[in-house]
N, C-alpha and C positions, 0 to 999 in steps of 0.2 A: 386775566384777569378777576378771580374773583368782582364781585361790585361790593364794597366796604361802604358806603357812603348808605349814612343811617338819616333821618327826618331832619332836619334846625331848628321846626315848625317852634315848638317846647324850651319858652324857659327867656326868648327871640325875642322883645317885644314889637320892635321893625323891622319887619323882617328886609321889605321893600329896599332899607335904610341900611343896611348892609349890605361891603366889597362881597370882595368874594373871601366866602364862608363852608367851607363841611365837615361836617364831626362823619367823626370811622368806627369801623365797630374792632373791637381789639380784634388779636388772633388767639388764639383757640386757646391754647395756651397760658396767658395772658383775661379773662372771660374775668376771673373770681379776684381780676385785679380793679381792672380797671372797665365804666360802664362804657367809653366811650374814649376816643383824642378828640377836639375841636382844634380848624385856623381853619384862622382868617387871614384874607393876605388882605392888602389897604396899597395903594398908591395912588396918597391926591396933594388932587392940586399947591401949589405954591401957594401958600398966603393961609392956605384954609383949612378947616375940621374939622372931621367928620363923630356927631358921637353919637356912644351907644345903649341904649337904654338896655339891659340885662334881669332879669329875675333870675336868680339863678338858685342854682339846683342847691338841696340843703346836706353838703358835702363839701369836701376838701378838694380844693384847683393844682391840681405839680404843671409846672406851665415852664416852661420852655423858651426864652426866646433872644435875642440876637448879641443880645449885652450881659442873661445870662437867667439861675436854675430859679426859679418861688414855691412857694407854697402858699397859696392860697384859700385861708379859709371860711366858714360856713357861715356869712350874710344874715344880716336880719330883714334889711330892707331891698328895695329898687337903687342898681348901681347902674354908674355909667362910665363909657371910657375914652374922653375923647384922644382923637387916632390923627393925624398930621406926615406926612410930610410917605414914607414909606417901609413898607415892611412887613412882617407875619408874629404869627405866635403859635408855636407845637403844645397842646392842654390837653390830662388826662381828665376825667372828672372820674377819681377815684369811688373805687365800690372803702369800702366801714377794713375789708379789714388786709388794705394797704396803708390806708390813710391813716393805723396803730400804729406804722414801720416808720413811719413818716413822723408822724406828731403825737409828742407822751400826753400830751393835754387840747385833743382841738377844737376846742369849748376858747381859750387860754388864745389861741388864733380869730373867734369869732369878729365880724369887715375890723381884719387886719390883715395882716404876713408878716414874711417874713422872706428875707433873702436863705439860698440852701448850696449849699459846693455841693459840688458833684459833677463835676469837670464830665470827666465819662458821659454822665446824659449829652449833659451842652456838645461836648465836642462833637459828637454820635449824630444827635436832632441835625443839629449845622451844618454833618458834611451832607444829608440825605434834602436839604433841604438848599438847600443852593449844590445840586449836581441839577439840578431841573429835568427836564424831557419824561418822557409818561412817568407815571406810578412815580413821585421823588416824593409825595409828603402819605404814602402804606408805608415806604423806606422806610421813613423819618420814623412814624409809628411801629412802628414792626423795630427798630434800636431803640424807640424809649419803650417799645413792651418787653425787648431781652433787658437793659435797663436797672428795669420792675424787681421779675424775677427777681435777681440777682436780686435786688437790695430786698427783699423782701423773705425769700426764701418759704420755706415750704410752711402751710395757712392749717392753724390747729383747731380745734375744734367752736369757739369761741367766737375765736373771726368768721370762721364760716356759716353757726348762726345768727351775728353780728349785719354779715352782705343779706343774710334772709330776710331779720329781720327793717331791711332796709327795703328790697321786695317790699316785700309788706309792706310798709308808709306812702312807696314811692312807684311802684310798681303797677302797671292797664285796672288793677286786677288793683287798685287799694283797697284802706280801710276808711272809716272817714273818724274811727273811732281808737283813741291810742288800747283800750277792754275789750273794741274786738280783733285787734292786730296782737294783744299778751296775749288773747282766748286761743287765736287761730295759730299761733305761734307754742300752746301750750309750756307759757310762761304768764307769773304774778307779772303783774304792774309796773311790780316794783323793778323786774328784770329786765324791763327795757328798757321803762326810761336807764337804769346803771350802762347797757346797753351803750347806748339811747346819744349818753352825754359820753363813751369812755369812747369811741370811736364816730361818732361826727363829734358833737362837739353841742347839741340840739337837742329842746326834750320834742316829744313824740309828737306832742301839735303842737309846737310851731314846722311839722318840717308836716302833718299831713295841713299845713296849712298853707306851702310853699307849693304844697304837690297845686289844693282845691286851685292854688290862683293861679299856676297856670293853665291848669288844662284852663282855667274858666280865658283868659284871654283871650286865648290858640282859637277855646272857639266864637268870642265877638270878634276875629280877628276876622278869624277863617268863614262866616256866614253872616253878614250885617242887618237882618231880621232876627238874625235870632231872639227869642223871647230873653231878659233879663229875668224872669220865675221861674222860670218854668228851666234854663239852665243851673238858676239858686237854686232850685229844688231838688238835680240830678248832681250837684257838690254836696247834698246835705250838709249845707247851712238854714239856719231856719228861715230866712225868707230873701226878699229881696235884697231890702235894708241892711241882712246883716254882711249878704256880700259886697254894698257899697262901701259898707262901712272898710271891712279887709279890702280890700280897694285901696282907697283909701289913709289908706293906713302907711299898705308895703307899696305902697306904688303914685302914691297921690295924688292918683285924678281917680273918678269917677268911672265909672262901666261906659257908661253914654259920654265924658269924654275923649276919654282912652278909643271906644268905637268909634270917634268921625278921627281923631290922628292918626290912626293905627288904615285910615281908611286913602 
């Protein structure tokens, strides 16, 4: 079987505290709909909880759990979830092309979620996750992908443009200003803003800010000796103070305190 596991670092603030957690690349025919699938599984001792902190990607997530299916909107701050008992989830980080099919106004889901009536999706993922044996997570992701392909259908030109916009703002070669993104995409800043609103529910500046914070957190965590001023400069912040203010506003801690707690 081809290895479909991708890096789990970015976005998870304290990976060492996570229960079993996997990110899987989607099958090729679903690659325009899903960035990756994420699969946490946990078995917490009775009477205890495990708090998981995340600075999520600026996107919609479709999440299947034992008790149903939920569409989760983009967040504006770091979030957490307290895990207890035994359970699992299979989530899809949606590309804009898929998100727009499931939510007419993604901005209305900002910092919130809603239940989605998708019994066939739920049943397919549930059967795969409970089947056990080698490759059960991949089978769950494949069932999820087939459902999304049927639900979304053919992707139009604007949806493909929205996917390109998201990659420009959030990819490995991402930009640091909306004006730069618009120029690279050969569109006006106004068009860029419209695409972000229609397909993500956040303005482009907020998407860039989230990506920079994710990368800053990962660098701070991975290299305890890294200079905060160098990280700030390399990620396009005016100075270290700007990075610190951004960190505190979204994550609730300073970079130095985060470094101490993530060690």
